FIZA-712422 format. One record per atom (N, C-alpha, C): residue number from 1; residue in three letters; atom name; x, y, z. Coordinates in nm, 3 decimals. Layout:
! FIZA-712422
R  pos  code  site     east    north       up
R  NUM   ALA    CA        X        Y        Z
...
***
This chain:
! FIZA-712422
R  pos  code  site     east    north       up
R    1   MET     N   19.907    3.246   13.185
R    1   MET    CA   19.898    3.318   13.311
R    1   MET     C   19.988    3.253   13.418
R    2   ALA     N   19.980    3.119   13.430
R    2   ALA    CA   20.061    3.050   13.531
R    2   ALA     C   20.209    3.060   13.499
R    3   ARG     N   20.243    3.056   13.370
R    3   ARG    CA   20.384    3.067   13.332
R    3   ARG     C   20.437    3.207   13.363
R    4   ASP     N   20.354    3.306   13.342
R    4   ASP    CA   20.397    3.442   13.371
R    4   ASP     C   20.422    3.459   13.521
R    5   LEU     N   20.333    3.399   13.602
R    5   LEU    CA   20.348    3.409   13.748
R    5   LEU     C   20.474    3.337   13.794
R    6   ASN     N   20.500    3.216   13.740
R    6   ASN    CA   20.621    3.143   13.776
R    6   ASN     C   20.746    3.218   13.734
R    7   ALA     N   20.742    3.281   13.619
R    7   ALA    CA   20.857    3.358   13.572
R    7   ALA     C   20.881    3.479   13.663
R    8   TYR     N   20.773    3.535   13.715
R    8   TYR    CA   20.785    3.653   13.801
R    8   TYR     C   20.839    3.617   13.940
R    9   ILE     N   20.780    3.511   14.003
R    9   ILE    CA   20.820    3.477   14.140
R    9   ILE     C   20.937    3.380   14.145
R   10   GLY     N   20.964    3.311   14.036
R   10   GLY    CA   21.077    3.219   14.034
R   10   GLY     C   21.036    3.078   14.071
R   11   GLU     N   21.133    2.988   14.063
R   11   GLU    CA   21.110    2.847   14.092
R   11   GLU     C   21.122    2.822   14.243
R   12   MET     N   21.090    2.697   14.284
R   12   MET    CA   21.103    2.655   14.423
R   12   MET     C   21.249    2.625   14.448
R   13   GLY     N   21.318    2.715   14.517
R   13   GLY    CA   21.461    2.698   14.542
R   13   GLY     C   21.489    2.651   14.684
R   14   ALA     N   21.614    2.652   14.723
R   14   ALA    CA   21.657    2.604   14.855
R   14   ALA     C   21.596    2.689   14.967
R   15   TYR     N   21.587    2.819   14.946
R   15   TYR    CA   21.529    2.906   15.049
R   15   TYR     C   21.381    2.873   15.072
R   16   GLN     N   21.306    2.855   14.964
R   16   GLN    CA   21.164    2.821   14.977
R   16   GLN     C   21.145    2.687   15.047
R   17   TRP     N   21.231    2.589   15.016
R   17   TRP    CA   21.220    2.459   15.083
R   17   TRP     C   21.252    2.471   15.232
R   18   ARG     N   21.349    2.553   15.269
R   18   ARG    CA   21.380    2.573   15.412
R   18   ARG     C   21.264    2.641   15.484
R   19   VAL     N   21.204    2.740   15.420
R   19   VAL    CA   21.088    2.806   15.482
R   19   VAL     C   20.973    2.707   15.497
R   20   PHE     N   20.950    2.628   15.392
R   20   PHE    CA   20.844    2.527   15.398
R   20   PHE     C   20.870    2.428   15.512
R   21   ALA     N   20.993    2.379   15.525
R   21   ALA    CA   21.028    2.283   15.630
R   21   ALA     C   21.012    2.346   15.769
R   22   ALA     N   21.055    2.471   15.785
R   22   ALA    CA   21.043    2.537   15.915
R   22   ALA     C   20.897    2.556   15.954
R   23   VAL     N   20.814    2.597   15.860
R   23   VAL    CA   20.671    2.615   15.888
R   23   VAL     C   20.605    2.481   15.919
R   24   PHE     N   20.642    2.377   15.844
R   24   PHE    CA   20.586    2.245   15.867
R   24   PHE     C   20.621    2.194   16.007
R   25   ILE     N   20.746    2.209   16.047
R   25   ILE    CA   20.789    2.165   16.180
R   25   ILE     C   20.717    2.244   16.288
R   26   LEU     N   20.703    2.373   16.268
R   26   LEU    CA   20.629    2.456   16.364
R   26   LEU     C   20.485    2.410   16.378
R   27   ILE     N   20.422    2.380   16.266
R   27   ILE    CA   20.281    2.335   16.269
R   27   ILE     C   20.270    2.203   16.344
R   28   VAL     N   20.361    2.111   16.319
R   28   VAL    CA   20.356    1.981   16.385
R   28   VAL     C   20.370    1.996   16.537
R   29   TYR     N   20.460    2.082   16.582
R   29   TYR    CA   20.483    2.096   16.725
R   29   TYR     C   20.379    2.183   16.795
R   30   THR     N   20.312    2.270   16.723
R   30   THR    CA   20.213    2.357   16.788
R   30   THR     C   20.070    2.311   16.768
R   31   ALA     N   20.048    2.210   16.686
R   31   ALA    CA   19.912    2.164   16.659
R   31   ALA     C   19.843    2.114   16.786
R   32   ASP     N   19.919    2.048   16.875
R   32   ASP    CA   19.856    1.996   16.997
R   32   ASP     C   19.803    2.107   17.085
R   33   SER     N   19.865    2.223   17.084
R   33   SER    CA   19.814    2.332   17.166
R   33   SER     C   19.686    2.390   17.108
R   34   ILE     N   19.662    2.366   16.982
R   34   ILE    CA   19.539    2.414   16.920
R   34   ILE     C   19.426    2.311   16.936
R   35   TYR     N   19.453    2.184   16.906
R   35   TYR    CA   19.343    2.088   16.912
R   35   TYR     C   19.309    2.045   17.054
R   36   ILE     N   19.392    2.074   17.152
R   36   ILE    CA   19.357    2.043   17.290
R   36   ILE     C   19.235    2.122   17.334
R   37   ILE     N   19.213    2.235   17.269
R   37   ILE    CA   19.094    2.316   17.298
R   37   ILE     C   18.968    2.233   17.272
R   38   PHE     N   18.972    2.149   17.169
R   38   PHE    CA   18.855    2.071   17.132
R   38   PHE     C   18.848    1.938   17.206
R   39   ILE     N   18.960    1.867   17.218
R   39   ILE    CA   18.955    1.736   17.282
R   39   ILE     C   18.957    1.745   17.434
R   40   GLY     N   18.998    1.859   17.488
R   40   GLY    CA   19.003    1.875   17.632
R   40   GLY     C   18.890    1.960   17.687
R   41   ALA     N   18.789    1.982   17.607
R   41   ALA    CA   18.677    2.067   17.649
R   41   ALA     C   18.603    2.005   17.768
R   42   ASP     N   18.552    2.090   17.852
R   42   ASP    CA   18.474    2.046   17.967
R   42   ASP     C   18.330    2.026   17.923
R   43   MET     N   18.286    1.902   17.923
R   43   MET    CA   18.149    1.871   17.881
R   43   MET     C   18.059    1.877   18.003
R   44   PRO     N   17.945    1.943   17.992
R   44   PRO    CA   17.849    1.939   18.103
R   44   PRO     C   17.810    1.794   18.130
R   45   HIS     N   17.808    1.756   18.257
R   45   HIS    CA   17.776    1.618   18.291
R   45   HIS     C   17.696    1.615   18.422
R   46   TRP     N   17.628    1.504   18.442
R   46   TRP    CA   17.550    1.481   18.563
R   46   TRP     C   17.543    1.331   18.587
R   47   CYS     N   17.490    1.294   18.701
R   47   CYS    CA   17.485    1.152   18.737
R   47   CYS     C   17.399    1.072   18.641
R   48   ARG     N   17.447    0.955   18.608
R   48   ARG    CA   17.373    0.864   18.519
R   48   ARG     C   17.281    0.777   18.603
R   49   VAL     N   17.154    0.776   18.564
R   49   VAL    CA   17.055    0.687   18.626
R   49   VAL     C   17.008    0.594   18.514
R   50   PRO     N   17.044    0.465   18.519
R   50   PRO    CA   17.012    0.375   18.408
R   50   PRO     C   16.863    0.371   18.371
R   51   GLU     N   16.775    0.386   18.468
R   51   GLU    CA   16.632    0.383   18.438
R   51   GLU     C   16.588    0.504   18.355
R   52   LEU     N   16.667    0.610   18.353
R   52   LEU    CA   16.630    0.733   18.282
R   52   LEU     C   16.709    0.752   18.152
R   53   ASP     N   16.787    0.655   18.111
R   53   ASP    CA   16.875    0.670   17.994
R   53   ASP     C   16.801    0.706   17.866
R   54   ASP     N   16.681    0.656   17.848
R   54   ASP    CA   16.609    0.681   17.723
R   54   ASP     C   16.531    0.813   17.722
R   55   LEU     N   16.542    0.891   17.829
R   55   LEU    CA   16.472    1.019   17.837
R   55   LEU     C   16.563    1.133   17.790
R   56   PRO     N   16.504    1.245   17.746
R   56   PRO    CA   16.586    1.362   17.709
R   56   PRO     C   16.666    1.413   17.828
R   57   TYR     N   16.777    1.481   17.796
R   57   TYR    CA   16.867    1.530   17.900
R   57   TYR     C   16.797    1.619   18.002
R   58   ASP     N   16.713    1.710   17.957
R   58   ASP    CA   16.650    1.802   18.052
R   58   ASP     C   16.557    1.729   18.146
R   59   VAL     N   16.492    1.624   18.100
R   59   VAL    CA   16.404    1.544   18.187
R   59   VAL     C   16.488    1.465   18.287
R   60   GLN     N   16.598    1.407   18.242
R   60   GLN    CA   16.686    1.332   18.332
R   60   GLN     C   16.733    1.420   18.448
R   61   LYS     N   16.780    1.540   18.413
R   61   LYS    CA   16.831    1.630   18.517
R   61   LYS     C   16.721    1.676   18.611
R   62   ASN     N   16.604    1.706   18.558
R   62   ASN    CA   16.493    1.752   18.641
R   62   ASN     C   16.449    1.646   18.740
R   63   VAL     N   16.454    1.520   18.697
R   63   VAL    CA   16.406    1.410   18.782
R   63   VAL     C   16.510    1.365   18.884
R   64   ALA     N   16.636    1.351   18.842
R   64   ALA    CA   16.733    1.280   18.924
R   64   ALA     C   16.842    1.364   18.988
R   65   VAL     N   16.863    1.488   18.943
R   65   VAL    CA   16.981    1.563   18.986
R   65   VAL     C   16.940    1.686   19.067
R   66   PRO     N   16.999    1.705   19.185
R   66   PRO    CA   16.968    1.824   19.265
R   66   PRO     C   17.018    1.951   19.195
R   67   SER     N   16.942    2.057   19.211
R   67   SER    CA   16.985    2.184   19.153
R   67   SER     C   17.075    2.256   19.253
R   68   GLN     N   17.178    2.324   19.199
R   68   GLN    CA   17.270    2.397   19.285
R   68   GLN     C   17.231    2.543   19.294
R   69   SER     N   17.195    2.603   19.180
R   69   SER    CA   17.160    2.744   19.179
R   69   SER     C   17.083    2.777   19.053
R   70   VAL     N   17.026    2.898   19.052
R   70   VAL    CA   16.958    2.949   18.934
R   70   VAL     C   17.044    3.063   18.880
R   71   ASN     N   17.080    3.053   18.751
R   71   ASN    CA   17.164    3.155   18.688
R   71   ASN     C   17.085    3.283   18.664
R   72   HIS     N   17.156    3.390   18.631
R   72   HIS    CA   17.093    3.520   18.609
R   72   HIS     C   16.995    3.519   18.491
R   73   ASP     N   17.012    3.425   18.397
R   73   ASP    CA   16.921    3.417   18.284
R   73   ASP     C   16.802    3.326   18.310
R   74   GLY     N   16.792    3.275   18.432
R   74   GLY    CA   16.679    3.191   18.471
R   74   GLY     C   16.703    3.042   18.453
R   75   SER     N   16.816    3.003   18.395
R   75   SER    CA   16.846    2.861   18.378
R   75   SER     C   16.895    2.801   18.510
R   76   ILE     N   16.864    2.675   18.527
R   76   ILE    CA   16.900    2.605   18.651
R   76   ILE     C   17.035    2.537   18.633
R   77   GLU     N   17.122    2.551   18.732
R   77   GLU    CA   17.251    2.482   18.731
R   77   GLU     C   17.238    2.358   18.819
R   78   TYR     N   17.264    2.242   18.759
R   78   TYR    CA   17.248    2.115   18.830
R   78   TYR     C   17.382    2.065   18.884
R   79   SER     N   17.375    1.985   18.988
R   79   SER    CA   17.495    1.924   19.046
R   79   SER     C   17.554    1.825   18.945
R   80   SER     N   17.685    1.816   18.942
R   80   SER    CA   17.748    1.722   18.850
R   80   SER     C   17.798    1.597   18.921
R   81   CYS     N   17.787    1.592   19.054
R   81   CYS    CA   17.842    1.478   19.128
R   81   CYS     C   17.744    1.415   19.226
R   82   GLU     N   17.621    1.461   19.228
R   82   GLU    CA   17.522    1.406   19.322
R   82   GLU     C   17.392    1.379   19.250
R   83   MET     N   17.315    1.284   19.307
R   83   MET    CA   17.182    1.254   19.255
R   83   MET     C   17.091    1.213   19.371
R   84   PHE     N   16.962    1.222   19.345
R   84   PHE    CA   16.865    1.180   19.447
R   84   PHE     C   16.864    1.029   19.458
R   85   SER     N   16.852    0.980   19.578
R   85   SER    CA   16.846    0.836   19.601
R   85   SER     C   16.699    0.794   19.602
R   86   LEU     N   16.645    0.772   19.484
R   86   LEU    CA   16.506    0.731   19.468
R   86   LEU     C   16.500    0.600   19.390
R   87   ASN     N   16.393    0.526   19.408
R   87   ASN    CA   16.371    0.405   19.330
R   87   ASN     C   16.293    0.445   19.204
R   88   TYR     N   16.364    0.471   19.096
R   88   TYR    CA   16.303    0.521   18.973
R   88   TYR     C   16.224    0.413   18.899
R   89   SER     N   16.245    0.287   18.930
R   89   SER    CA   16.175    0.180   18.859
R   89   SER     C   16.027    0.172   18.896
R   90   VAL     N   15.985    0.234   19.006
R   90   VAL    CA   15.843    0.230   19.044
R   90   VAL     C   15.759    0.332   18.967
R   91   TYR     N   15.822    0.422   18.895
R   91   TYR    CA   15.751    0.524   18.818
R   91   TYR     C   15.743    0.481   18.672
R   92   ASN     N   15.634    0.522   18.606
R   92   ASN    CA   15.627    0.494   18.463
R   92   ASN     C   15.681    0.613   18.385
R   93   ARG     N   15.704    0.593   18.257
R   93   ARG    CA   15.770    0.693   18.172
R   93   ARG     C   15.696    0.826   18.168
R   94   SER     N   15.565    0.823   18.162
R   94   SER    CA   15.487    0.948   18.153
R   94   SER     C   15.500    1.032   18.280
R   95   GLU     N   15.522    0.967   18.394
R   95   GLU    CA   15.538    1.042   18.519
R   95   GLU     C   15.667    1.125   18.519
R   96   PHE     N   15.770    1.078   18.450
R   96   PHE    CA   15.895    1.153   18.443
R   96   PHE     C   15.878    1.282   18.364
R   97   TYR     N   15.796    1.279   18.260
R   97   TYR    CA   15.775    1.399   18.179
R   97   TYR     C   15.694    1.504   18.254
R   98   SER     N   15.608    1.462   18.345
R   98   SER    CA   15.529    1.557   18.422
R   98   SER     C   15.577    1.566   18.567
R   99   TRP     N   15.704    1.539   18.589
R   99   TRP    CA   15.765    1.535   18.721
R   99   TRP     C   15.759    1.672   18.788
R  100   ASN     N   15.703    1.677   18.909
R  100   ASN    CA   15.698    1.800   18.987
R  100   ASN     C   15.797    1.785   19.102
R  101   ARG     N   15.909    1.852   19.091
R  101   ARG    CA   16.015    1.836   19.191
R  101   ARG     C   15.969    1.870   19.332
R  102   SER     N   15.888    1.972   19.344
R  102   SER    CA   15.846    2.014   19.478
R  102   SER     C   15.757    1.910   19.546
R  103   LEU     N   15.686    1.827   19.467
R  103   LEU    CA   15.602    1.723   19.526
R  103   LEU     C   15.677    1.590   19.541
R  104   MET     N   15.762    1.558   19.445
R  104   MET    CA   15.827    1.427   19.444
R  104   MET     C   15.955    1.423   19.528
R  105   VAL     N   16.022    1.536   19.540
R  105   VAL    CA   16.148    1.541   19.613
R  105   VAL     C   16.130    1.636   19.731
R  106   THR     N   16.150    1.584   19.850
R  106   THR    CA   16.135    1.666   19.970
R  106   THR     C   16.272    1.691   20.033
R  107   ASN     N   16.273    1.765   20.140
R  107   ASN    CA   16.398    1.791   20.212
R  107   ASN     C   16.455    1.664   20.274
R  108   GLU     N   16.368    1.564   20.296
R  108   GLU    CA   16.413    1.438   20.355
R  108   GLU     C   16.471    1.341   20.251
R  109   THR     N   16.456    1.372   20.124
R  109   THR    CA   16.509    1.285   20.019
R  109   THR     C   16.661    1.285   20.026
R  110   SER     N   16.719    1.167   20.036
R  110   SER    CA   16.865    1.160   20.049
R  110   SER     C   16.933    1.182   19.914
R  111   VAL     N   17.054    1.232   19.922
R  111   VAL    CA   17.137    1.260   19.804
R  111   VAL     C   17.261    1.173   19.815
R  112   VAL     N   17.299    1.107   19.703
R  112   VAL    CA   17.415    1.019   19.702
R  112   VAL     C   17.514    1.065   19.595
R  113   GLN     N   17.640    1.021   19.609
R  113   GLN    CA   17.744    1.053   19.511
R  113   GLN     C   17.726    0.966   19.386
R  114   CYS     N   17.771    1.018   19.274
R  114   CYS    CA   17.761    0.945   19.146
R  114   CYS     C   17.868    0.837   19.136
R  115   SER     N   17.836    0.734   19.061
R  115   SER    CA   17.938    0.636   19.025
R  115   SER     C   17.953    0.629   18.874
R  116   GLN     N   17.855    0.682   18.800
R  116   GLN    CA   17.859    0.691   18.654
R  116   GLN     C   17.802    0.825   18.613
R  117   TRP     N   17.839    0.871   18.492
R  117   TRP    CA   17.795    1.003   18.447
R  117   TRP     C   17.736    0.998   18.307
R  118   THR     N   17.646    1.091   18.282
R  118   THR    CA   17.592    1.115   18.149
R  118   THR     C   17.648    1.248   18.103
R  119   TYR     N   17.699    1.252   17.978
R  119   TYR    CA   17.761    1.372   17.926
R  119   TYR     C   17.673    1.435   17.819
R  120   ASP     N   17.657    1.566   17.826
R  120   ASP    CA   17.580    1.640   17.727
R  120   ASP     C   17.661    1.642   17.597
R  121   GLN     N   17.608    1.577   17.494
R  121   GLN    CA   17.680    1.566   17.368
R  121   GLN     C   17.626    1.660   17.261
R  122   SER     N   17.563    1.771   17.304
R  122   SER    CA   17.509    1.864   17.206
R  122   SER     C   17.618    1.945   17.138
R  123   GLN     N   17.730    1.971   17.205
R  123   GLN    CA   17.838    2.049   17.145
R  123   GLN     C   17.956    1.960   17.103
R  124   PHE     N   17.996    1.868   17.191
R  124   PHE    CA   18.105    1.775   17.162
R  124   PHE     C   18.052    1.634   17.181
R  125   THR     N   18.096    1.542   17.096
R  125   THR    CA   18.052    1.404   17.113
R  125   THR     C   18.146    1.324   17.202
R  126   SER     N   18.273    1.364   17.206
R  126   SER    CA   18.369    1.291   17.286
R  126   SER     C   18.488    1.381   17.317
R  127   THR     N   18.528    1.386   17.442
R  127   THR    CA   18.646    1.461   17.483
R  127   THR     C   18.725    1.376   17.581
R  128   ILE     N   18.839    1.427   17.623
R  128   ILE    CA   18.919    1.357   17.723
R  128   ILE     C   18.838    1.336   17.850
R  129   VAL     N   18.763    1.437   17.888
R  129   VAL    CA   18.683    1.430   18.011
R  129   VAL     C   18.584    1.315   18.004
R  130   SER     N   18.516    1.298   17.891
R  130   SER    CA   18.417    1.190   17.882
R  130   SER     C   18.482    1.053   17.868
R  131   LYS     N   18.601    1.046   17.809
R  131   LYS    CA   18.668    0.917   17.794
R  131   LYS     C   18.732    0.869   17.923
R  132   VAL     N   18.798    0.957   17.993
R  132   VAL    CA   18.867    0.919   18.116
R  132   VAL     C   18.769    0.914   18.232
R  133   ARG     N   18.661    0.991   18.222
R  133   ARG    CA   18.555    0.997   18.322
R  133   ARG     C   18.606    1.044   18.457
R  134   LEU     N   18.695    1.141   18.454
R  134   LEU    CA   18.739    1.200   18.580
R  134   LEU     C   18.636    1.302   18.626
R  135   SER     N   18.610    1.305   18.752
R  135   SER    CA   18.519    1.402   18.809
R  135   SER     C   18.573    1.440   18.946
R  136   GLU     N   18.504    1.531   19.009
R  136   GLU    CA   18.546    1.572   19.143
R  136   GLU     C   18.549    1.452   19.237
R  137   TYR     N   18.452    1.362   19.223
R  137   TYR    CA   18.442    1.247   19.311
R  137   TYR     C   18.558    1.150   19.288
R  138   LYS     N   18.587    1.117   19.163
R  138   LYS    CA   18.694    1.022   19.135
R  138   LYS     C   18.831    1.080   19.164
R  139   ILE     N   18.850    1.207   19.136
R  139   ILE    CA   18.978    1.270   19.166
R  139   ILE     C   19.004    1.263   19.316
R  140   GLY     N   18.901    1.291   19.394
R  140   GLY    CA   18.915    1.281   19.540
R  140   GLY     C   18.945    1.139   19.584
R  141   SER     N   18.881    1.041   19.520
R  141   SER    CA   18.904    0.901   19.554
R  141   SER     C   19.047    0.860   19.520
R  142   ILE     N   19.096    0.905   19.405
R  142   ILE    CA   19.233    0.873   19.364
R  142   ILE     C   19.331    0.936   19.463
R  143   PHE     N   19.305    1.060   19.501
R  143   PHE    CA   19.393    1.128   19.597
R  143   PHE     C   19.394    1.054   19.730
R  144   ARG     N   19.275    1.016   19.780
R  144   ARG    CA   19.268    0.945   19.908
R  144   ARG     C   19.336    0.809   19.898
R  145   LEU     N   19.319    0.739   19.784
R  145   LEU    CA   19.381    0.609   19.765
R  145   LEU     C   19.533    0.621   19.770
R  146   GLY     N   19.588    0.718   19.700
R  146   GLY    CA   19.733    0.740   19.700
R  146   GLY     C   19.783    0.776   19.837
R  147   ARG     N   19.709    0.859   19.908
R  147   ARG    CA   19.749    0.900   20.042
R  147   ARG     C   19.745    0.781   20.137
R  148   ASN     N   19.642    0.695   20.125
R  148   ASN    CA   19.630    0.578   20.211
R  148   ASN     C   19.741    0.477   20.183
R  149   ARG     N   19.780    0.462   20.055
R  149   ARG    CA   19.889    0.370   20.023
R  149   ARG     C   20.020    0.419   20.083
R  150   ASN     N   20.045    0.549   20.075
R  150   ASN    CA   20.167    0.603   20.135
R  150   ASN     C   20.166    0.585   20.286
R  151   LEU     N   20.051    0.602   20.348
R  151   LEU    CA   20.038    0.582   20.492
R  151   LEU     C   20.064    0.436   20.526
R  152   ALA     N   20.010    0.343   20.445
R  152   ALA    CA   20.030    0.200   20.470
R  152   ALA     C   20.178    0.165   20.458
R  153   ARG     N   20.246    0.221   20.359
R  153   ARG    CA   20.389    0.193   20.342
R  153   ARG     C   20.468    0.246   20.461
R  154   ARG     N   20.432    0.360   20.513
R  154   ARG    CA   20.502    0.416   20.629
R  154   ARG     C   20.482    0.331   20.753
R  155   VAL     N   20.359    0.280   20.767
R  155   VAL    CA   20.329    0.194   20.883
R  155   VAL     C   20.411    0.065   20.874
R  156   GLU     N   20.416    0.006   20.750
R  156   GLU    CA   20.492   -0.118   20.732
R  156   GLU     C   20.641   -0.096   20.757
R  157   ALA     N   20.690    0.024   20.718
R  157   ALA    CA   20.833    0.052   20.735
R  157   ALA     C   20.866    0.095   20.878
R  158   GLY     N   20.765    0.120   20.958
R  158   GLY    CA   20.787    0.161   21.096
R  158   GLY     C   20.823    0.307   21.110
R  159   ILE     N   20.782    0.388   21.014
R  159   ILE    CA   20.814    0.532   21.019
R  159   ILE     C   20.701    0.606   21.090
***
């Protein structure tokens, strides 16, 4: 059967090798545009609270992260750059599971910016976003730092 097929289609000649090389080169150069979909995915993230690290993700968000809105399907959208400024070490583990936001968090509870993040690893375990740890807060800090350095250079130069 294989000999009959080879006799019908012929041997691997110069044309077939050129087609193979062209397809191979195309695959090598276009592969990054395909796998960037996976390594550059936006992972849901929220502020990391070290005292809550051993709790499930939904409990962590319910306890420490302010909600931004309620989606049309009833799910809550949490802030990715802010957390409540509470002393979590005074609570025991069972209190976090039965946490009532309306009783524990009031309008007077202060909200602070994140310095570390927890990433939801249910869909992706690691992406560029989780490795570089860029967020709205850090991007703004980098922008302000660069702008301040340029301002300092202008002042030193007398411009």
